[in-house]
C-alpha positions in Angstrom: 0.0 0.0 0.0 2.8 2.4 0.9 4.4 1.7 -2.5 1.2 2.6 -4.3 1.0 5.9 -2.4 4.5 6.7 -3.6 3.4 6.0 -7.2 0.6 8.5 -6.8 3.0 11.1 -5.5 5.2 10.5 -8.5 2.2 11.2 -10.7 2.1 14.7 -9.3 5.3 15.6 -11.1 5.7 19.0 -12.9 5.8 19.3 -16.6 9.3 20.9 -16.5 10.7 17.4 -16.1 9.3 16.1 -19.4 9.3 19.1 -21.7 11.4 19.2 -24.8 13.8 22.1 -24.1 14.1 25.1 -26.6 17.7 24.3 -27.4 16.5 21.0 -29.0 13.8 22.8 -31.0 13.8 24.6 -34.3 12.3 28.0 -33.9 11.4 31.0 -36.1 12.1 34.7 -35.6 9.8 37.5 -36.2 12.0 39.0 -38.9 12.5 35.7 -40.8 10.8 35.8 -44.2 7.9 33.5 -44.9 10.0 31.8 -47.5 12.7 31.0 -45.0 10.1 29.8 -42.5 8.3 27.5 -45.0 11.6 26.0 -46.0 12.5 25.3 -42.4 9.2 23.8 -41.7 9.3 21.6 -44.8 12.9 20.5 -44.5 12.3 19.3 -41.0 9.0 17.5 -41.6 6.8 19.7 -39.4 3.4 21.2 -39.9 4.3 24.3 -37.9 7.1 25.8 -35.8 7.1 28.1 -32.7 8.0 31.8 -33.1 10.3 33.2 -30.4 11.5 36.8 -30.0 14.0 37.9 -27.3 13.3 34.7 -25.3 9.6 35.2 -25.4 7.1 32.8 -27.0 5.1 34.8 -29.6 3.0 32.0 -31.3 3.1 29.5 -34.1 3.5 29.7 -37.9 2.1 26.9 -40.1 2.4 26.4 -43.8 -1.4 25.9 -44.1 -2.0 29.3 -42.4 0.4 31.0 -44.8 -1.2 29.4 -47.9 -4.7 30.4 -46.7 -3.6 34.0 -46.2 -2.0 34.0 -49.7 -5.3 32.8 -51.2 -7.3 35.3 -49.2 -5.0 38.1 -50.4 -5.8 37.5 -54.0 -2.1 38.1 -54.8 -0.8 36.1 -57.7 2.9 36.1 -57.1 3.7 33.8 -54.2 7.4 34.3 -54.5 6.9 38.0 -53.8 4.3 37.2 -51.1 6.8 34.9 -49.3 9.2 37.7 -48.8 7.0 39.2 -46.1 8.1 38.7 -42.5 6.9 36.0 -40.1 5.6 38.7 -37.8 2.7 39.4 -40.2 1.5 35.7 -40.0 2.3 34.5 -36.5 -0.8 33.3 -34.5 -1.5 31.6 -31.3 -3.9 28.7 -30.8 -3.4 28.5 -27.0 -1.7 30.5 -24.3 1.6 29.2 -23.0 1.5 27.1 -19.8 3.9 27.5 -16.8 6.5 24.9 -16.3 5.3 24.6 -12.7 1.9 23.0 -13.5 1.4 19.2 -12.9 1.2 16.7 -15.7 -2.5 16.1 -14.8 -3.3 19.7 -15.5 -1.5 19.5 -18.8 -3.5 16.4 -19.7 -6.7 18.3 -19.0 -5.5 21.2 -21.3 -4.8 18.7 -24.1 -8.2 17.1 -23.6 -10.0 20.4 -24.1 -7.9 21.9 -26.9 -7.1 20.5 -30.3 -3.3 21.0 -30.1 -0.4 18.6 -30.5 1.9 20.4 -28.2 1.9 23.1 -25.5 4.4 26.0 -25.3 6.0 26.2 -21.9 7.3 29.3 -20.2 8.8 30.1 -16.8 7.4 32.6 -14.2 9.0 35.5 -16.2 7.3 34.4 -19.4 10.6 33.2 -21.0 10.1 30.4 -23.5 11.5 27.1 -22.1 10.3 24.6 -24.7 7.3 22.5 -25.6 5.3 19.7 -24.0 4.2 17.1 -26.5 1.3 14.7 -26.2 3.7 11.9 -26.8 5.9 12.7 -23.8 2.9 13.3 -21.6 1.2 10.0 -22.4 4.5 8.1 -22.1 5.0 9.3 -18.5 1.4 8.7 -17.6 1.7 5.2 -18.9 4.9 4.6 -16.9 3.6 6.2 -13.6 0.3 4.3 -13.6 1.8 1.0 -14.7 -0.5 0.7 -17.6 1.7 -2.0 -19.2 2.1 -3.9 -16.0 0.2 -7.1 -15.2 -3.3 -6.5 -13.8 -5.4 -8.5 -11.3 -9.1 -7.5 -11.0 -10.8 -8.4 -7.7 -14.4 -8.0 -6.5 -15.1 -7.5 -2.8 -17.8 -6.1 -0.5 -15.2 -5.1 2.1 -12.6 -2.9 0.4 -10.4 -2.0 3.4 -10.3 -5.5 4.8 -9.8 -7.2 1.4 -7.1 -4.7 0.4 -5.1 -5.4 3.6 -5.3 -9.1 3.0 -4.3 -8.7 -0.7 -1.3 -6.5 0.2 0.0 -9.1 2.6 -0.3 -11.9 0.0 1.4 -9.8 -2.7 4.2 -8.9 -0.3 4.8 -12.5 0.6 4.9 -13.5 -3.1 7.6 -10.9 -3.7 5.6 -8.8 -6.2 5.5 -5.1 -6.4 2.3 -3.0 -6.6 2.6 -0.2 -9.1 -1.0 1.1 -9.0 -4.4 0.5 -7.3 -7.8 1.7 -8.5 -11.2 1.2 -6.9 -14.6 1.4 -8.6 -18.1 0.9 -7.2 -19.9 -1.6 -9.4 -23.3 -0.3 -8.2 -24.3 -3.9 -7.6 -25.0 -5.0 -4.0 -22.2 -2.9 -2.6 -19.5 -4.8 -4.6 -16.3 -2.9 -5.1 -14.0 -3.7 -8.1 -10.3 -3.4 -7.2 -7.8 -3.2 -10.1 -4.2 -3.8 -9.1 -1.2 -3.3 -11.4 1.8 -5.4 -10.5 5.4 -6.1 -11.4 7.1 -9.4 -10.5 7.6 -13.0 -11.4 5.0 -15.8 -11.7 2.1 -13.4 -11.3 -0.3 -16.0 -12.7 0.5 -18.1 -9.7 -0.1 -15.0 -7.5 -3.6 -14.8 -8.9 -4.1 -18.5 -8.0 -2.8 -17.8 -4.4 -5.3 -15.0 -4.0 -8.1 -17.3 -5.2 -7.0 -20.0 -2.7 -7.2 -17.4 0.1 -10.8 -16.7 -0.7 -10.2 -13.5 -2.7 -12.6 -13.2 -5.6 -10.3 -12.8 -8.6 -12.4 -11.7 -11.6 -9.6 -11.4 -14.1 -5.9 -11.7 -14.5 -4.1 -9.9 -17.4 -0.4 -10.6 -18.0 2.1 -7.8 -18.5 2.3 -6.1 -21.9 6.0 -5.3 -21.6 
């Protein structure tokens, strides 16, 4: 049980620990030409790039946005159009987030906004880097042990059953990575989902059954 509490504390990590720092990013400047920006975006296989000025995050520039603006302008010479500065086309889909927010907060922002990454700044507003969906989901998967083996148990006495389960798991030599509880809404039955690391976890499931624990399901590790 103590180990599980530790895992939940680890989940409360700040996004600064998993962001991609600015020195590993390709960024654009306000005075870059649109032609230079599009070449940089295309050559590196991106859809857009962040625009930074004097350490401050200004916004994004995407090829699609530039082309849309060109068509709306009714100009016919794209070569001439592309000599305009990035500052005329930069836009911002979402406000930057502070590097001091928790990964859970970042996950909520991703869930409510159609963005692939979040710009990250410090308390002074200086651009630090970006947080990608990929890096966020990777750490959530790791912290919550979503690839670990899982044993699902039904019980009408959560506290008592959990204490008994923890003792059996400890004696087996396994390691609890996460515990989740859900009310089944049926006769007071609670569903306890336990993620584990260790050897011979299929035998652990059998041991729990033999001790009178109602094991509903055992799912092997996906690692």
